[in-house]
C-alpha positions as CSV (number, residue, x, y, z in Angstrom):
1,M,91.7,49.8,49.5
2,D,89.7,48.5,52.5
3,I,86.0,47.7,52.6
4,H,85.1,51.2,53.9
5,Q,86.8,52.8,51.0
6,S,85.0,50.4,48.6
7,A,81.7,51.1,50.3
8,S,82.3,54.8,49.7
9,L,83.1,54.1,46.1
10,A,79.8,52.2,45.7
11,D,77.9,55.0,47.4
12,A,79.6,57.6,45.2
13,S,78.5,55.7,42.1
14,L,74.9,56.1,43.2
15,S,74.9,59.6,44.6
16,S,74.8,61.7,41.5
17,S,71.4,60.7,40.3
18,P,69.4,62.9,37.9
19,A,65.9,64.3,38.7
20,V,63.7,61.6,40.1
21,N,61.0,60.3,37.7
22,P,57.9,60.0,39.9
23,R,56.1,57.5,37.6
24,R,59.1,55.2,37.5
25,W,59.3,55.2,41.3
26,L,55.6,54.5,41.5
27,A,56.2,51.5,39.3
28,V,58.9,50.4,41.8
29,L,56.5,50.8,44.6
30,S,53.9,48.7,42.8
31,I,56.4,45.9,42.7
32,A,57.3,46.4,46.3
33,L,53.5,46.2,47.2
34,G,53.3,43.0,45.1
35,S,56.3,41.6,47.0
36,F,54.6,42.5,50.3
37,A,51.4,40.8,49.2
38,F,53.2,37.6,48.0
39,V,55.2,37.2,51.2
40,T,52.3,38.2,53.5
41,T,50.2,35.5,51.9
42,E,53.0,33.0,52.3
43,Y,53.6,33.6,56.0
44,M,50.1,34.6,57.2
45,P,48.8,31.1,58.0
46,V,51.4,30.8,60.8
47,G,49.4,33.0,63.1
48,V,46.0,31.3,62.4
49,L,47.3,27.8,62.0
50,P,45.4,26.4,65.1
51,K,42.1,27.8,63.8
52,I,42.5,26.5,60.3
53,A,43.6,23.1,61.7
54,T,40.4,22.9,63.8
55,D,38.0,24.1,61.1
56,L,39.5,21.7,58.4
57,A,39.9,18.8,60.9
58,V,43.6,18.2,60.6
59,T,46.4,18.2,63.2
60,P,48.7,21.2,63.7
61,G,51.6,19.3,62.2
62,T,49.5,18.5,59.1
63,A,48.3,22.1,58.9
64,G,52.0,23.1,58.6
65,L,51.8,21.8,55.0
66,M,50.2,25.2,54.2
67,T,53.7,26.6,54.6
68,T,55.6,23.6,53.3
69,T,53.7,23.3,50.0
70,P,54.2,26.8,48.6
71,G,57.8,26.8,49.8
72,L,58.7,23.6,48.0
73,I,56.9,24.5,44.8
74,A,58.4,28.0,44.8
75,A,61.9,26.6,45.1
76,L,61.3,24.7,41.9
77,S,59.4,27.3,40.1
78,A,62.0,30.1,40.5
79,P,64.7,28.7,38.2
80,M,62.3,26.8,36.0
81,L,60.2,29.9,35.2
82,L,63.3,31.9,34.6
83,L,64.5,29.3,32.1
84,A,61.1,29.0,30.4
85,A,60.5,32.7,30.2
86,G,63.4,33.2,27.8
87,R,63.1,36.6,26.2
88,L,59.4,37.2,27.2
89,N,58.7,40.8,28.5
90,R,59.1,40.7,32.3
91,R,56.1,43.1,32.6
92,S,53.8,40.5,31.2
93,I,55.3,37.8,33.5
94,L,54.8,40.0,36.6
95,L,51.2,40.7,35.8
96,L,50.4,37.1,35.2
97,L,52.0,36.0,38.4
98,S,50.0,38.7,40.3
99,V,46.8,37.3,38.8
100,A,47.8,33.9,40.1
101,L,48.3,35.4,43.6
102,V,44.8,36.8,43.7
103,A,43.4,33.4,42.6
104,S,45.4,31.6,45.3
105,N,44.0,33.7,48.1
106,L,40.5,33.3,46.8
107,V,40.8,29.5,46.6
108,S,42.2,29.4,50.1
109,A,39.5,31.6,51.5
110,F,36.7,29.4,50.1
111,A,38.3,26.1,51.0
112,T,36.0,23.7,52.8
113,N,38.6,20.9,53.2
114,F,42.3,20.7,53.5
115,A,42.9,19.3,50.0
116,T,41.4,22.5,48.5
117,M,43.4,24.6,50.8
118,L,46.6,22.9,49.6
119,V,45.5,23.6,46.0
120,G,45.4,27.3,46.8
121,R,48.7,27.1,48.5
122,A,50.3,25.3,45.6
123,L,49.1,28.0,43.2
124,L,50.8,30.5,45.5
125,G,54.0,28.5,45.3
126,I,54.0,28.5,41.5
127,S,53.6,32.3,41.3
128,L,55.8,33.2,44.4
129,G,59.1,31.8,43.2
130,G,58.8,33.4,39.8
131,F,57.6,36.8,41.1
132,W,60.4,37.2,43.7
133,T,63.1,36.2,41.1
134,V,61.8,38.5,38.4
135,A,61.0,41.4,40.7
136,L,64.6,41.5,42.2
137,G,66.1,41.0,38.7
138,V,64.3,43.9,36.9
139,S,64.6,46.6,39.6
140,G,67.5,48.2,37.8
141,Q,65.6,48.4,34.6
142,I,62.8,50.6,35.9
143,V,64.9,53.5,37.1
144,V,68.2,55.1,35.9
145,E,71.5,53.3,36.7
146,E,72.3,55.7,39.6
147,E,69.1,54.8,41.3
148,S,69.1,51.0,40.8
149,A,70.4,50.2,44.2
150,K,67.7,52.3,45.8
151,A,65.1,50.5,43.7
152,S,66.3,47.1,44.7
153,A,66.3,48.2,48.4
154,T,62.7,49.4,48.0
155,I,61.5,46.1,46.5
156,F,63.4,44.2,49.2
157,M,61.8,46.3,51.9
158,G,58.4,45.1,50.7
159,I,59.6,41.5,51.3
160,T,61.3,42.4,54.6
161,L,58.2,44.2,55.9
162,A,56.0,41.2,55.0
163,T,58.3,38.8,56.8
164,V,57.9,40.7,60.1
165,I,54.3,41.9,60.0
166,G,52.5,39.4,57.7
167,V,51.9,36.9,60.5
168,P,50.5,39.4,63.1
169,L,48.4,41.1,60.4
170,G,46.7,37.8,59.5
171,T,46.2,36.9,63.1
172,F,44.7,40.3,64.0
173,I,42.2,40.1,61.1
174,A,41.3,36.6,62.1
175,E,40.7,37.6,65.7
176,L,38.3,40.4,64.5
177,S,36.4,38.0,62.1
178,S,37.8,34.7,60.8
179,W,40.8,33.2,59.1
180,R,38.9,33.3,55.8
181,V,38.6,37.0,56.0
182,S,42.4,37.1,56.4
183,F,42.7,35.5,53.0
184,F,40.1,37.8,51.5
185,A,42.2,40.7,52.8
186,T,45.4,39.5,51.2
187,A,43.4,38.9,47.9
188,A,42.4,42.6,48.0
189,L,46.0,43.6,48.7
190,A,47.2,41.5,45.8
191,L,44.5,43.0,43.5
192,T,45.6,46.5,44.4
193,A,49.2,45.7,43.6
194,L,48.1,44.1,40.3
195,L,46.1,47.2,39.2
196,M,49.1,49.4,40.1
197,Q,51.5,47.3,38.1
198,A,49.1,47.2,35.1
199,T,48.9,51.0,35.2
200,L,52.5,51.9,36.0
201,L,55.0,49.2,34.9
202,P,56.9,50.1,31.7
203,D,58.0,47.4,29.2
204,L,60.7,45.3,30.8
205,P,62.5,43.3,28.1
206,P,65.0,40.8,29.5
207,R,68.7,41.7,29.4
208,A,69.5,38.2,28.4
209,A,67.8,34.8,28.5
210,A,68.9,32.7,31.4
211,R,70.6,29.4,30.5
212,I,71.3,26.3,32.5
213,A,75.0,26.9,32.0
214,D,74.7,30.1,34.1
215,F,73.4,28.1,37.1
216,R,76.1,25.4,36.6
217,R,78.9,28.1,36.7
218,M,77.5,29.5,39.9
219,L,77.1,26.2,41.6
220,A,80.6,25.3,40.7
221,R,81.9,28.0,43.0
222,G,82.4,26.8,46.6
223,T,81.6,30.1,48.1
224,V,78.2,30.2,46.4
225,V,77.3,26.6,47.5
226,R,78.3,27.3,51.1
227,S,76.5,30.6,51.1
228,L,73.3,28.8,49.8
229,M,73.7,26.3,52.6
230,L,74.0,29.1,55.1
231,V,70.8,30.7,53.7
232,A,68.9,27.3,53.9
233,L,70.0,26.5,57.4
234,L,69.1,29.9,58.9
235,F,65.8,30.2,57.2
236,G,65.1,26.6,58.1
237,A,65.9,27.2,61.7
238,H,63.5,30.0,61.9
239,F,60.6,28.4,60.1
240,C,60.7,25.0,61.7
241,A,60.0,26.8,65.0
242,Y,58.1,29.9,63.9
243,T,55.5,28.0,61.9
244,Y,54.3,26.5,65.2
245,I,54.8,29.5,67.5
246,A,51.0,30.0,68.0
247,P,50.5,26.4,69.3
248,F,53.6,26.9,71.6
249,L,52.2,30.2,73.0
250,E,48.7,28.8,73.5
251,D,49.6,25.3,74.8
252,N,53.0,25.6,76.5
253,A,53.0,29.2,77.7
254,L,49.2,29.1,78.3
255,L,48.6,32.5,76.7
256,G,45.2,33.5,75.3
257,A,44.5,34.5,71.8
258,T,44.8,38.3,72.6
259,W,48.3,37.8,74.0
260,V,49.3,35.7,71.0
261,T,48.2,38.4,68.6
262,A,50.0,41.1,70.7
263,L,53.2,39.1,70.9
264,L,53.2,38.4,67.1
265,L,52.7,42.1,66.5
266,G,55.5,42.9,68.9
267,F,57.7,40.4,67.0
268,G,57.0,42.2,63.8
269,I,57.6,45.7,65.2
270,V,61.0,44.9,66.7
271,G,61.9,42.9,63.6
272,F,61.2,45.9,61.4
273,M,63.2,48.2,63.6
274,S,66.1,45.6,63.6
275,N,66.1,45.6,59.8
276,F,66.7,49.3,59.8
277,V,69.4,49.2,62.4
278,A,71.2,46.3,60.8
279,S,71.3,48.2,57.5
280,A,73.7,50.6,59.0
281,F,76.5,48.1,59.6
282,V,75.8,44.9,57.8
283,T,77.7,45.9,54.6
284,S,80.9,46.7,56.6
285,H,80.6,43.8,59.0
286,P,78.5,41.1,57.2
287,R,80.1,38.1,59.0
288,L,79.9,39.6,62.5
289,S,76.3,40.7,61.8
290,L,75.2,37.2,60.8
291,F,77.0,35.6,63.7
292,A,75.4,37.9,66.3
293,M,71.9,37.5,64.9
294,T,72.2,33.8,64.5
295,A,73.5,33.5,68.1
296,L,70.5,35.6,69.3
297,L,68.1,33.4,67.4
298,M,69.6,30.3,68.9
299,A,69.6,31.7,72.4
300,S,65.9,32.6,72.1
301,L,64.9,29.1,70.9
302,V,66.9,27.6,73.8
303,A,65.3,29.8,76.4
304,L,61.6,29.7,75.4
305,P,60.9,26.0,76.2
306,V,62.9,26.3,79.5
307,Y,61.0,29.4,80.7
308,A,57.6,28.6,79.1
309,Q,55.7,29.1,82.4
310,M,57.2,32.5,83.0
311,H,55.3,35.0,80.9
312,G,57.8,37.8,81.3
313,A,60.6,35.5,80.0
314,V,58.3,34.3,77.1
315,I,57.7,37.9,76.1
316,A,61.4,38.7,76.2
317,G,62.3,35.5,74.3
318,V,59.8,36.2,71.5
319,L,60.9,39.8,71.1
320,A,64.6,38.8,71.1
321,W,63.7,36.3,68.3
322,G,62.0,39.1,66.4
323,V,65.2,41.2,66.7
324,A,67.2,38.4,65.3
325,Y,65.0,37.4,62.4
326,G,64.3,41.0,61.5
327,A,68.0,41.4,60.5
328,I,68.8,37.9,59.2
329,P,67.1,38.2,55.7
330,L,68.9,41.5,55.1
331,C,72.2,40.1,56.4
332,L,71.9,37.0,54.1
333,S,70.9,39.2,51.1
334,V,74.0,41.3,51.5
335,W,76.1,38.2,52.1
336,M,74.8,36.6,48.8
337,Q,75.5,39.9,46.9
338,M,79.1,39.6,48.1
339,T,79.6,36.0,47.2
340,S,77.4,35.5,44.0
341,P,78.4,36.1,40.4
342,Q,77.0,39.1,38.6
343,Q,74.0,37.6,36.8
344,P,71.1,39.3,38.6
345,E,68.1,37.1,37.7
346,A,70.0,33.8,37.9
347,A,71.5,34.8,41.3
348,S,68.1,35.8,42.6
349,A,66.6,32.5,41.4
350,L,69.3,30.5,43.4
351,F,68.7,32.7,46.5
352,V,64.9,32.3,46.2
353,G,65.3,28.6,45.7
354,A,67.4,28.2,48.8
355,V,65.0,30.3,50.9
356,Q,61.9,28.5,49.7
357,T,63.4,25.1,50.1
358,A,64.4,26.0,53.6
359,I,60.8,27.2,54.4
360,A,59.3,24.0,53.0
361,A,61.8,21.6,54.7
362,G,61.9,23.6,57.9
363,S,58.1,23.8,58.3
364,L,57.7,20.1,57.3
365,A,60.4,18.9,59.8
366,G,58.9,21.2,62.4
367,G,55.5,19.6,61.8
368,V,56.9,16.2,62.4
369,A,58.6,17.4,65.6
370,V,55.3,19.0,66.8
371,D,53.3,15.9,66.2
372,H,55.8,13.7,68.1
373,A,57.2,16.0,70.7
374,G,55.0,19.1,70.8
375,A,56.0,22.7,69.9
376,T,59.1,22.6,72.1
377,G,60.4,19.8,69.8
378,A,60.3,22.2,66.8
379,M,62.3,24.8,68.8
380,H,64.9,22.2,69.7
381,L,65.2,21.4,66.0
382,G,65.7,25.1,65.3
383,V,68.6,25.2,67.8
384,L,70.3,22.4,66.0
385,L,69.9,24.1,62.6
386,C,71.3,27.4,64.1
387,A,74.3,25.5,65.4
388,M,74.9,24.0,61.9
389,G,74.5,27.5,60.4
390,L,77.2,28.9,62.7
391,A,79.5,26.0,61.7
392,V,79.1,26.9,58.0
393,L,79.6,30.6,58.8
394,A,82.8,29.8,60.6
395,S,84.1,27.9,57.5
396,F,84.4,31.2,55.6
397,S,87.7,33.0,55.8
398,T,86.5,36.1,54.2
399,T,89.0,38.9,54.6
400,R,88.5,42.6,54.3
401,R,90.5,42.6,51.1
402,T,88.2,39.9,49.6
403,L,85.1,41.8,50.4
404,S,86.7,45.0,49.1
405,A,87.3,43.4,45.8
406,V,83.7,42.1,45.6
407,L,82.3,45.6,46.2
408,E,84.5,47.0,43.5
409,N,83.3,44.4,41.1
410,Q,79.7,45.2,42.0
411,V,80.2,48.8,41.0
412,V,81.8,47.8,37.7
413,N,79.2,45.1,36.9
414,R,76.3,47.3,37.8
415,R,77.4,49.6,35.0
416,R,78.0,46.7,32.6
417,F,74.5,45.1,33.1
418,T,72.4,48.3,33.1
């Protein structure tokens, strides 16, 4: 049986769903909205970083800690919260973490110095890692078994949407008013998600308490470790450069604030479209998809500093970057599904930990590069990380038979764990 037959088998297992339960799907959408609010809050400072740096009297590189801090804390909180939660009802956990998100945005909005801002961002990190892990893990509990894949895709779409439009959204609001209003807006978004979840979420008892042994077994597998390295390198490559894209566009490309907002919005639009296009072939060609998108990201980061004075080339480079990154999270998610053991929450925690570590380390390393070599230095670092990611990807000798077996196991295990 080849991968196409296995994909058909997986699809067939999901196709005969009973009548849709509207309230259950509204509950799924409430988590998707929460995911959107969390990730939008995480990424939003990128577009308004110069303004925050000026108002709070820090350098752009130091201001990058607004991305580094929540990423680093989220990487630690994801597995730790899962272990500490034990058999607590996941509904209560999701509501508590959503409350923390509202508080984080309000602390950031009222911050009068950078230390207070980092307190707000640290609070985001504590709640972010736990929410993402639990949200991805419980999606199959809210709806019937046959709809679990669709529920997971819906929640992940909230994350994907935030990664591509969170930055331009924050930038647009800040241009109309101020960066503080951007944080108030995300606080309102988070509060809306919280109220929906409080009204709609059913009880979500855990399937099993996570144990340290589960993580040890996963990390003992070479394919899992290399896959996590791939995730970290590609997310790191993106964020070490993207965190400082606004200073690059303003200082190197000499574009005004209106053009910066428009380009970031264009980045989000093409990225969102790329996500949909990639979904059509990423399952059948995961390695090729990752290779193509990583190569496109690398080419964009190489070209932008070289052609910084040519506005047409800068626009093309930013849009190509958007196409690449719009597909990369989905490609990596599918890749991890194919290489990770079938423990949904623990696997999600490792994936979230790798992503958030990469965001933290990437934005921190990019900040050092910016302070010493300008925004172009951060892009050069991104090129290096892309090259390392391609080397890790080349180390996999995944055959069609191997992927076929994994897809068959997913169908079996989905029935076992739901």
